[in-house]
N, C-alpha and C positions, 0 to 999 in steps of 0.2 A: 285828665285821666289819659292819655297819650304819652305825656310823660313819665306817667309811674307804670307803663309798661303793660298798656291794656289796649287789645285789638279795637278796631275801628266796630267790629260786630258787637262787642262787646257794651261800647259806648252808645252806640245807636239803641240796643236794647235795654240800657239802662234808661233814654231818652224817651223809647215807647211805654217803657211802664210807669215812668212818671207822668208823662201825656194822657196814659190810662187813669192813674188815681187821681189827675186834675180836672180830668173832663168826669169820673165818678163824682167827684164834689161838687164840681159844677152842677149836673145833672139832678144831683140829690139837694140841690141849692143850698149848700154850706158853705160856698163861694159865690160871688155875683160876679167877677172876673176871673179868667181863667188865666193864671200867668206863663201858661205852656203855649198858648193860642199863637204866638208869633215867632217861638222860639225854634230854629230850625238845625242849631248845630249842636255839636255833642261837647264843646266846650260849656256854653252856656247852660246845656241840661247838667253837668256833671258839676257847676257852679250852683246851680239852682236847688237838686238834693240836697249839696252838703250843709247851703246856706239853710234850707229846711229844719234839716236833722238838727245842725247847731243850735238852731233857735228853738226847737223842741227841747233838745236836753239843757239849755243854759235855763229857761223858763223852767224848768222841772228840777232843776238844781239851786234855784235860788228859793225852790219853795221846799227843800229839803227832802225832797222827793227820792224813792229809791227809783231806780230806772232798769229796767233789762231792754237792751237793744239786740235783737238778731240782726245783723248786718255784715254782709261777705268782705269783713277785712280780712284779707289774704296776705297783703303786702304789709310788712313789717313797717315800712316808713310810716303807713296809715295809721296804724295801730300805735306806734308811737307819737303819731303828732296828737291823736286822740287822748292817748294817755295824758299827756303835757297840759293839753287844753282842760281836760276833767280835773286835773289835780291843781292847776291856777285856779279853778272856783271852788275850790276846796272839798271835792267832790272825789270820790274812790272807785276805780274803775277793777272790776274782776274780768279779767278773759277767761274763755272758754273755747281750746281750738278744737274743733271735730274734725274725725279723719278715719277714711276708712282704711284699714292697712291690709285688707285683702283684695288684690287687684280683682280677682273671680268677681266676687260682691259687686266693686263698686262697676264691672262692666254690667252686671246685670241689673243695677240700680241705674245705670245709663240707657240701657234698653228699654225699660219700663218706662225713665223716662219722655223718650220719643214717641212713644203712644200719644202724649198728650204735655205738651211742652209749655212752659209757662213764657213770658216775655222776655225775662231775663235767663234762659236755659239752652242758650245757644251750643254750647257745647257738650256734645253726646256722645263723644267718642275719649276713651280711656287714653288714646294716645294724644290727640287733640288736648286733652287736659293736662298730662305729663309735660306735654311741649308748653304750654302757658303757663303752667308753675315753675317751670325751668329758668323761667325769665325773670319770676318775680322774686323780690329778695324774701324770704318765706326763714320763719325759726319759730322757735317757742320763748315766749317771755318769762321773766324770772315769775315764779308763783303762780303763773299759768295752768289750769287744769287743762288737760289731755284726755280726751274720752275719744274711743276706738269704738266707731258705729257699729261696728260687727257684732258687737254683745247685746245682751238683751236689754230693749228699751228700759223697764222697768231699774235695772241696775245702772245705768246711763243718769237716769233721772236722779234716784239718789243720789249719785255721786256728784251731780250738779248743785243739787239739794243743798248738800253738808257744804260745799264749799261755797256755794253762793252765802250762807247762812253762818258763817264761821267767821 
């Protein structure tokens, strides 16, 4: 992840989230051995996260299932890699880029986020986010749906459903 321009805090937050997920699976007896038990480095966290994601996607594609993945691919390199991977398996990737075009609204949302942070929500300041995104290769893919999250939720859902089912 660091070679993709991600900060160590982002990597460590991902590691904590994955550990929490596997702790939950172990506590609820869905798994016997927790693969994160001895993992202490961000490299391993990243590898494990993507290995699990790709295994789930692969088995779903093999079954001919439609999949919706809510995953923060903010880096075009990651999105293009995923798109190539899905296409090689005769799948179709439809991407939706959600963005907040109003900086004031974005700041208000981040202030609310500060009140109840989730493990992967370390950036809580507009300037920090802008700095982060300035270092990431971003853009809009061909045929990608772009949603401005300042619009009404019903309209956004309607646009997304129309796009996904087209």
